[in-house]
Structure formats: structure tokens, C-alpha cells
N, C-alpha and C positions, 0 to 999 in steps of 0.2 A: 294155261295154253301151252304145257311142254316147254317153256321157255325157261334156260338158266337163269340164278340169280343175276348174277353179272351180265349178261346180256340185257335182262332185264332192267337193270338199274343203268348202264349204258344209255339205252334206249330212252329211259326217263328225262336223264339228263340232256340226251341231244334233242327229246320234244320240247322240254321247259326253257330250253336257252337257245334255242332255234330264232337266230337273229329277228325272222319277220314277226315271229310269235310276241317276242320281248317286246321290240319296238311299236306292234299295233295294240299291243294290250295297254301301252302306256297311253295313248291318242284316242284309241277307239273302246269303249266299255264290252260291247257285244263281243270283241275279240277274246275278251277271258272267259264269258262263258263258252264260247266255241273251243278254247283250248281245252278247258276242262269237258267238254261234252262231248266230243268227238273219241277220246280212249274208250269211254264209259258207254256210249251207243253202239263202238263195233265191240264192245265187250259182250254185252247183252243180245247182240246179234249173233256173234258166235256162240254162245248158250242157245240160243233157239235154232242153231244152225246141228250143234252138239247133241240136245235135248229138243225134240220140239212139244216142247208144252206149252199149253195157254198162260201156265205162271211167265215164262219165259218172255212169250208174246205181248203179254200185258205190260212187264217190265218194260222193256224194247220199245211200247205206244207211249207206255207213261213217260221217259224219259224223250223221247222225240216230242211230245207234247207241250211238258214243261218248256222244251228249249225254244218251242214256238212260240210261247205266250211270253216268253222272256221279251220278244217286241221284236223280233229280227228275222222273218218268215225265209228270206232267201237262203240261209245256212242249213234248216231242216230240208229243204225240199232240194237243195245241190245235194246234201250226203245221201239223197233217197237216190240220187242218179248209181250212185257208186254202190250203194246197198243191193241195186236191184242187176247191177252188175255180177257183185260177187254171188249174190242167190241164182242168176242165170246160168255161173259156173259151175256152182254145186250140185244144184237141178241137174246139169249136161252130165257132169262125172256121175252122177248115180244111175241114170236113164244109161248111159253108156257101159255101166257094170251092170243091167240087170236089175237094178235097184228101184224098179218103177213105186213099188209101194212104200219106199224109205224117201223117196222124193216127193211124194205126196202129201205123205204124214211131215215134210218139213214146208212145202206150199201152203196148206194149210193153215198153219198159225201162223207164218208170216204174211198171209193177206189178212187173215183177221187183225194182224198188229196193225195194218196199213189201215184198214176199215177203220178201227178204233182212233187213230189218228187224225183220218181226216174227218170222223164225226166230231171227235171232240176239237178240231181244231176250225168248223165250218164258221161258227158264232164271227171269228176275227178273219180267216181266209177271207171269204164271200165279200164284206165289205172294203177289205184289202184289194182283192182283184180287180172291183167296181171303180174304186179311185186311179187305178195304175191305168186302166184300159181309157178315163177321162182324162188323164193327164198327158199333156202335148209331149212334156219333158223326157217322160218314162218311155213314151212309144215312139221318140223320132228316132232313125236309123242313126246307127255309129258309121262317121266316115272312116276312108282307110286311112286318110293324110292323120285324121286324131288318132286312129289306134297305132299306128305307127310314128306320132309324133317324139316318144320317148323314147327309142331303140336305146339298146344297151353298147357302151363302148366296151373294147379291152381294161380302159382305166376301171371304169365303173366296177367290172366283176375282179378286177385285182383289189380294189377299195372296200367291195362288199365283203371279202374275207376275213376283213380286218375289221368289220362291225360300221363300216361307213358307208354308207348308203349316199345317194346323191339325193338329197330331200323332196326336189323337184319331180324324183325317178320314183318315190317310195310307193307312191299309190298306183303305179303300173306292172304288172306282172316281169315284166322284162327286168327291173330292177332287183329282185330277189328270187326269182324264180331259179334263177342259176348257181344260189348259195352253197358252196360246200362249208366253208368256216375252218379256220384252221383247229378250234377247240373240237370239231366234229371227226376232224381228219386223225387228231391224237387218238381219240377215245377208238376210230377204227382199227389203228393201229396196234391199240393194244390186244386186239381182236386176235 
């Protein structure tokens, strides 16, 4: 991807030692697969954008399908949102540069990969969707009070930089989304 070796190593260390990844991987098994899956998923997506061929579309679909069958379907579906955003940006850029044919040759294999993914995951996706729609707990709206119940304080933010998360706030985005970390700051200083 035209990234220098030092930047690649630093990026890998940051990704593997990001406190959210480390903490969640020890207590929630699907996180281990997610941590491994995201770089592979976006690598195959990048390859598909670079060379829109059926083999890359199939590799991309296979990766997404295997992750889906691991048993935590939210993650592949959430990554789909970011993939579509990236594809939309690339297609828009190519169309703006008058490369309509190049845009179409990317869209077709990507759409094919999504069809393969949806068809191969349908035997599991459809019963899961049915179970979700019949569950009161899953369809209940989240109140604003619950959403802001665990707000982050300056103390929480400072402690998070030292890998000290507040356990009761770990499950809420506000407890780790602002994490920078001393190790990560040191890596960025080396750049």
C-alpha cells in the first residue's frame, strides 16, 4: 500500500496495543477476531479497489462471510457501512476525473462480493433477524438518560492515558473513544 516499513511497524504496534483492543480481547472473544479481521478486510478491499477482479471480490466476500459465521454478525455489518463510504468516495473521485468506465469496473466486482456475502450468510442472517424482531429487549429504545449515564470526566480521561479504565464505564464509548495513550504518543513523536 506504499507505506514505509517504519510506519507500518508503528501502525501495527499501535493497533495491537491499543488499550481498548487489549482490554476487550481478554474479556470478550469476538473482539479477538475483530482485531484480526479489520486489517485483512480492508486489505482485500484495497486490493479490490486497486485491481477490480473477481478473485479479489471472492477473497473479500470469503473474509466477510467467515467473520460473519464466527457468530457476531454486528461487526461485519458495521464494517459494511465504512466499506460503502470508502467505495462511494472512490467512485465519486473516479467519476469526477472522467473515469466512468473505471468506476463501473470497480462497482461491479464490489457489488458481486456483497451478493456472495449476503447469499452465503442468509441461512444464518434470516433466523437471527427474525429472533431480533421478536425480542422485546433488542427492540426497546435506549433512553437518553441511559445513554449519557456514564459520561467521561477529566479524571477518567487522564487515567485512560495510563491504561487505567474505569471498569463501570468500559462498556460505554465515552470511556475509550478519547484514548490517546503515552505509548502511542511516543510512537508519533518518533515520526
